[in-house]
C-alpha positions as CSV (number, residue, x, y, z in Angstrom):
1,M,153.0,-19.1,-90.8
2,S,150.7,-19.9,-87.9
3,Y,149.0,-23.2,-87.4
4,R,145.6,-21.7,-88.1
5,Q,146.8,-20.1,-91.3
6,L,148.2,-23.4,-92.4
7,Q,144.9,-25.0,-91.8
8,R,143.1,-22.4,-93.9
9,V,145.6,-22.8,-96.8
10,L,145.2,-26.6,-96.8
11,K,141.4,-26.2,-96.7
12,N,141.5,-23.7,-99.7
13,L,143.7,-26.1,-101.7
14,G,141.5,-29.1,-100.9
15,L,144.3,-30.9,-99.2
16,R,143.9,-33.2,-96.3
17,R,145.7,-36.0,-94.6
18,K,146.2,-39.0,-96.9
19,N,144.2,-42.0,-95.6
20,K,144.3,-44.8,-98.2
21,E,141.1,-46.8,-98.5
22,E,139.9,-49.3,-101.0
23,N,137.4,-48.4,-103.7
24,L,134.0,-48.0,-102.0
25,D,132.3,-50.3,-104.6
26,D,134.7,-53.1,-103.7
27,I,134.1,-52.6,-100.0
28,I,130.3,-52.7,-100.5
29,I,130.5,-55.8,-102.7
30,C,132.5,-57.7,-100.0
31,I,130.1,-56.6,-97.2
32,L,127.1,-57.6,-99.2
33,S,128.8,-61.0,-99.9
34,E,129.5,-61.5,-96.2
35,L,125.9,-60.5,-95.3
36,E,124.7,-63.4,-97.5
37,S,126.5,-65.9,-95.3
38,S,127.7,-66.0,-91.6
39,G,129.0,-62.5,-91.9
40,S,125.4,-61.4,-91.2
41,C,125.9,-62.4,-87.6
42,L,129.0,-60.2,-87.1
43,G,129.1,-56.7,-85.5
44,Y,130.8,-53.9,-87.5
45,K,134.1,-54.4,-85.7
46,S,134.3,-58.1,-86.3
47,L,133.2,-57.6,-89.9
48,W,135.8,-54.9,-90.3
49,H,138.4,-57.3,-89.0
50,R,137.2,-60.0,-91.4
51,L,137.4,-57.6,-94.4
52,K,141.0,-56.8,-93.5
53,T,142.2,-60.4,-92.7
54,L,140.2,-62.5,-95.1
55,H,139.6,-60.2,-98.0
56,G,142.7,-58.0,-97.6
57,L,140.8,-54.7,-97.8
58,D,142.1,-51.4,-96.4
59,V,139.0,-49.9,-94.9
60,K,138.1,-47.8,-91.9
61,R,135.8,-49.2,-89.2
62,Q,133.6,-46.1,-89.5
63,T,133.2,-46.9,-93.2
64,V,132.0,-50.4,-92.4
65,L,129.6,-49.1,-89.8
66,D,128.2,-46.4,-92.2
67,I,127.6,-49.1,-94.9
68,L,125.9,-51.4,-92.5
69,R,123.6,-48.7,-91.3
70,I,122.4,-48.4,-94.9
71,V,122.3,-52.0,-96.1
72,D,121.7,-53.9,-92.8
73,Q,119.6,-51.7,-90.5
74,E,117.6,-54.7,-89.2
75,G,120.8,-56.6,-88.4
76,I,122.2,-53.6,-86.4
77,V,119.1,-53.4,-84.3
78,H,119.2,-57.2,-83.6
79,R,122.8,-57.2,-82.6
80,S,122.6,-54.2,-80.4
81,K,120.0,-55.8,-78.0
82,Y,121.1,-56.3,-74.4
83,R,123.0,-59.5,-73.7
84,L,123.1,-61.4,-70.4
85,K,126.1,-60.4,-68.3
86,R,127.9,-63.5,-66.9
87,R,129.9,-63.8,-63.7
88,T,133.6,-63.0,-63.8
89,Y,136.2,-65.8,-63.3
90,N,140.0,-65.9,-63.3
91,V,142.9,-68.4,-63.4
92,P,146.6,-67.8,-62.7
93,G,148.0,-68.3,-66.2
94,P,147.7,-70.0,-69.7
95,N,147.3,-73.8,-69.7
96,F,146.2,-73.9,-66.1
97,I,142.8,-75.1,-67.2
98,W,141.2,-76.0,-70.5
99,H,137.4,-76.0,-70.7
100,I,135.9,-78.5,-73.2
101,D,132.3,-79.0,-74.3
102,G,130.1,-80.0,-77.3
103,Y,127.7,-77.7,-79.1
104,D,124.5,-79.2,-80.3
105,K,122.6,-76.4,-82.0
106,L,123.4,-77.8,-85.5
107,K,122.6,-81.4,-84.5
108,P,119.1,-81.3,-85.8
109,F,120.8,-81.1,-89.2
110,D,123.4,-83.8,-88.2
111,F,126.4,-81.5,-87.7
112,A,128.2,-81.8,-84.3
113,I,130.6,-79.2,-83.0
114,H,133.2,-79.5,-80.2
115,G,135.4,-76.9,-78.8
116,C,138.0,-76.1,-76.1
117,I,139.0,-72.8,-74.5
118,D,142.0,-71.9,-72.4
119,G,140.6,-70.5,-69.2
120,F,143.2,-67.7,-68.7
121,S,143.7,-66.2,-72.2
122,R,140.3,-67.2,-73.6
123,K,142.1,-68.6,-76.6
124,V,140.1,-71.1,-78.5
125,M,142.3,-74.2,-78.6
126,W,140.1,-76.1,-81.1
127,L,136.7,-75.7,-82.7
128,E,135.9,-78.8,-84.8
129,L,133.0,-80.1,-86.9
130,A,132.3,-83.9,-87.3
131,T,129.4,-86.3,-87.5
132,S,129.4,-86.7,-83.7
133,N,130.6,-85.0,-80.5
134,N,129.5,-87.8,-78.3
135,K,132.1,-90.5,-79.0
136,P,134.8,-90.5,-76.4
137,E,137.4,-91.5,-79.0
138,I,136.7,-88.4,-81.1
139,I,136.9,-86.0,-78.1
140,C,140.2,-87.7,-77.0
141,Y,141.5,-87.2,-80.6
142,Y,140.9,-83.5,-80.4
143,Y,142.7,-83.3,-77.0
144,L,145.7,-85.3,-78.1
145,K,146.1,-83.4,-81.4
146,A,146.0,-80.1,-79.5
147,A,148.7,-81.6,-77.2
148,Q,150.8,-82.4,-80.2
149,K,150.3,-78.9,-81.7
150,F,151.1,-76.9,-78.6
151,K,153.7,-79.4,-77.3
152,Q,152.2,-79.4,-73.8
153,I,149.0,-80.3,-71.9
154,P,147.1,-78.2,-69.4
155,A,147.4,-78.7,-65.6
156,I,143.6,-79.2,-65.4
157,I,140.8,-80.0,-67.8
158,R,137.2,-79.0,-67.0
159,S,134.2,-80.8,-68.6
160,D,130.6,-81.8,-67.9
161,H,129.5,-85.2,-66.7
162,G,128.8,-86.7,-70.2
163,T,130.2,-90.1,-71.1
164,E,131.8,-88.6,-74.1
165,N,134.5,-87.2,-71.8
166,S,135.4,-90.5,-70.2
167,T,138.4,-91.4,-72.4
168,V,140.0,-87.9,-72.4
169,E,139.6,-88.0,-68.6
170,I,141.5,-91.3,-68.2
171,V,144.2,-90.3,-70.8
172,H,144.8,-86.9,-69.3
173,Q,145.1,-88.2,-65.8
174,A,147.5,-90.9,-67.0
175,L,149.7,-88.3,-68.8
176,R,149.6,-86.1,-65.7
177,S,150.5,-89.0,-63.4
178,G,154.2,-88.4,-63.9
179,H,154.1,-84.8,-62.7
180,S,154.7,-83.6,-59.1
181,D,152.5,-80.4,-58.9
182,P,149.4,-80.3,-56.7
183,Y,147.1,-80.8,-59.7
184,A,148.8,-84.0,-61.0
185,G,147.2,-87.3,-61.5
186,L,143.6,-87.7,-60.4
187,H,143.4,-84.0,-59.5
188,S,143.9,-82.9,-63.1
189,F,140.3,-83.4,-64.3
190,I,137.3,-81.6,-63.0
191,K,133.7,-82.5,-63.9
192,G,130.6,-80.4,-63.2
193,K,127.3,-79.2,-64.7
194,S,127.5,-78.0,-68.3
195,T,125.9,-74.7,-67.4
196,A,128.6,-74.0,-64.8
197,N,131.4,-74.5,-67.4
198,Q,131.4,-70.7,-67.9
199,R,134.4,-70.1,-70.2
200,V,133.3,-72.4,-73.0
201,E,129.5,-71.9,-72.4
202,S,129.9,-68.1,-72.9
203,S,131.9,-68.7,-76.1
204,W,129.0,-70.7,-77.6
205,G,126.8,-67.6,-77.5
206,R,129.5,-65.6,-79.3
207,M,130.0,-68.3,-81.9
208,R,126.2,-68.5,-82.6
209,R,126.1,-64.8,-83.2
210,H,129.2,-64.7,-85.4
211,S,128.6,-67.9,-87.5
212,V,126.2,-70.6,-86.5
213,E,123.0,-68.5,-86.4
214,F,123.2,-68.2,-90.2
215,W,123.4,-71.9,-90.7
216,I,120.6,-72.7,-88.3
217,N,118.3,-70.4,-90.1
218,F,119.5,-71.6,-93.5
219,F,118.9,-75.3,-92.7
220,K,115.5,-74.5,-91.1
221,D,114.5,-72.9,-94.4
222,M,115.5,-76.0,-96.2
223,V,113.4,-78.1,-93.9
224,E,110.4,-75.8,-94.3
225,C,110.8,-75.9,-98.1
226,R,111.0,-79.7,-97.9
227,D,114.5,-79.7,-99.4
228,F,115.8,-81.7,-96.4
229,D,114.4,-84.6,-94.4
230,R,116.6,-85.9,-91.6
231,S,114.9,-89.3,-91.7
232,N,116.4,-89.7,-95.2
233,K,119.9,-91.0,-94.9
234,I,120.9,-90.0,-98.4
235,Q,119.8,-86.4,-97.8
236,V,121.7,-86.3,-94.5
237,E,124.9,-87.5,-96.1
238,C,124.4,-85.1,-99.1
239,L,123.9,-82.2,-96.7
240,R,127.1,-83.0,-94.9
241,F,129.0,-83.5,-98.1
242,C,128.0,-80.2,-99.6
243,F,127.9,-77.9,-96.6
244,A,130.3,-79.2,-94.0
245,P,133.4,-77.7,-95.7
246,L,131.7,-74.3,-95.6
247,I,130.8,-74.6,-92.0
248,K,134.3,-75.8,-91.1
249,F,135.7,-72.8,-92.9
250,D,133.4,-70.5,-91.0
251,L,134.3,-72.1,-87.7
252,E,138.0,-71.7,-88.4
253,Q,137.5,-68.0,-89.3
254,T,135.6,-67.5,-86.1
255,R,138.3,-69.2,-84.1
256,K,141.1,-67.2,-85.7
257,G,139.2,-63.9,-85.5
258,W,138.5,-64.4,-81.8
259,N,142.1,-65.4,-81.0
260,R,143.4,-62.3,-82.7
261,H,140.9,-59.7,-81.5
262,N,141.5,-57.5,-78.5
263,I,139.5,-58.3,-75.3
264,R,138.7,-55.0,-73.6
265,K,139.6,-54.3,-70.0
266,Q,137.0,-55.7,-67.7
267,K,135.5,-54.0,-64.6
268,C,137.0,-56.8,-62.5
269,D,140.7,-56.2,-62.1
270,N,141.5,-59.9,-61.8
271,V,140.4,-60.5,-65.4
272,K,143.3,-59.8,-67.9
273,S,142.6,-57.9,-71.1
274,G,144.4,-58.2,-74.4
275,K,144.5,-60.5,-77.4
276,P,144.0,-64.2,-76.6
277,N,147.0,-65.3,-78.7
278,F,149.3,-62.7,-77.1
279,M,148.2,-63.6,-73.5
280,Y,148.6,-67.3,-74.3
281,Y,152.0,-67.2,-75.8
282,V,153.5,-64.2,-73.8
283,P,152.0,-64.5,-70.3
284,N,154.9,-62.7,-68.6
285,A,153.7,-59.5,-70.4
286,V,150.7,-59.6,-68.1
287,Q,152.7,-60.8,-65.0
288,C,151.6,-64.4,-65.2
289,A,153.3,-67.7,-65.9
290,N,152.6,-70.7,-68.2
291,W,151.2,-73.7,-66.4
292,G,151.6,-76.1,-69.4
293,Q,153.0,-79.5,-68.6
294,E,155.4,-81.3,-70.9
295,V,154.7,-84.8,-72.0
296,K,156.9,-87.1,-74.0
297,K,156.1,-87.1,-77.7
298,E,155.9,-90.9,-77.9
299,H,153.4,-91.1,-75.1
300,I,151.0,-88.8,-77.0
301,E,151.6,-90.8,-80.2
302,N,150.8,-94.1,-78.5
303,A,147.7,-92.6,-76.9
304,I,146.5,-91.4,-80.3
305,R,146.9,-95.0,-81.8
306,E,145.3,-96.7,-78.8
307,F,142.4,-94.5,-77.7
308,T,141.2,-92.2,-80.5
309,E,139.2,-92.3,-83.7
310,T,139.8,-89.8,-86.5
311,P,136.6,-87.7,-86.9
312,T,134.9,-87.3,-90.2
313,Y,132.0,-85.2,-91.5
314,C,130.6,-87.5,-94.1
315,N,130.2,-91.3,-94.8
316,S,133.2,-92.6,-96.8
317,D,131.0,-94.7,-99.0
318,F,128.9,-91.7,-99.9
319,V,132.0,-89.7,-100.7
320,K,133.1,-92.5,-103.0
321,L,129.7,-92.7,-104.6
322,V,129.6,-88.9,-105.3
323,N,133.1,-89.0,-106.8
324,D,132.1,-91.8,-109.1
325,I,129.0,-89.8,-110.3
326,F,130.9,-86.5,-110.6
327,P,134.6,-87.2,-111.3
328,G,136.9,-84.3,-110.5
329,L,134.3,-82.6,-108.4
330,S,135.6,-79.5,-106.6
331,T,134.5,-78.2,-103.1
332,P,131.7,-75.6,-103.2
333,A,133.1,-72.1,-102.6
334,N,129.9,-70.6,-101.3
335,V,126.4,-71.3,-100.1
336,E,124.9,-70.9,-103.6
337,E,127.3,-73.4,-105.1
338,A,126.7,-75.9,-102.3
339,T,122.9,-75.6,-102.7
340,I,123.1,-76.3,-106.4
341,L,125.5,-79.3,-105.8
342,Y,123.1,-80.6,-103.1
343,H,120.2,-80.8,-105.6
344,Q,122.4,-82.1,-108.4
345,I,123.6,-85.0,-106.3
346,L,120.1,-85.9,-105.1
347,N,118.7,-85.7,-108.6
348,E,121.3,-88.2,-109.8
349,I,120.9,-90.6,-106.8
350,N,117.1,-90.5,-106.9
351,Q,117.3,-92.2,-110.3
352,Y,118.0,-95.3,-108.4
353,N,115.3,-97.3,-106.6
354,D,115.4,-97.8,-102.8
355,N,118.1,-95.2,-102.5
356,D,118.4,-95.8,-98.7
357,D,120.1,-99.1,-99.6
358,I,122.9,-97.4,-101.5
359,L,125.1,-96.7,-98.5
């Protein structure tokens, strides 16, 4: 039997290659659910990846694209607009340089984001949410916790000139003072204009498209509907209490998704391509070496005790007050639940007079 004859027989019998895929209704429901939150900022490839990793769905990328073309035509047009091309930049290996910076687009609603990216692999080392990204002790906490997690520190840290980086500068230079490489000691920290901190600055644009854009628009709607007034301390703390866990979850999914995705080959031969996690942990696969520097565990622990402050996203007195009013309260699972809880808490607290004096 020839190949062509076999094709005709299979076609007549209605047989074709098995390609398992979830029920289409389940896929559509998950996509619509994602479009109601930060998933509305994702392209079809990123959304496909989230459906597989977060929701555990077996689905083709083409299926996701076809559904989006039907249910989110406006979003596809918006995401397909031309984006600014940034200059290329390369470093010799992972942990040669970490880029740190704060992100302030959610600060009008009292949420502060801070992040760090490895300059070689583009791996996001941390992406955190707190009440502030301007306190030196909090930035130093992020750095030292990352040093504990990865059991090494970078050869160089790159930041802007802000005073929030003063403590991490001193601590990093002190930890690097015992090393003998050309970048040890005072040479281990670089400061410059925030706009020139390319690696982390370019990541903010991606993060806004993949997650933060949804929250910016959502909170702006709350302000326009007079559901939120930043001058009201109770409303500020209530907003943090109800929505911070959801934003933190979104940021973590964005971080994990980016670190696992495949960076396509660039026109510049000096820029390595591949998955950030793989390039970070297996640099020899791309003919590079790890530049990470070892530091004694006790030195990091001592620095954490002496120079850091544990970040929070809500006032502890407000958390206690809410737990007293609503014993056994569970964390909202989605935007709708968080919005309902926000209004319930405010309604209860507004029964008191001069509620600004509660905290």
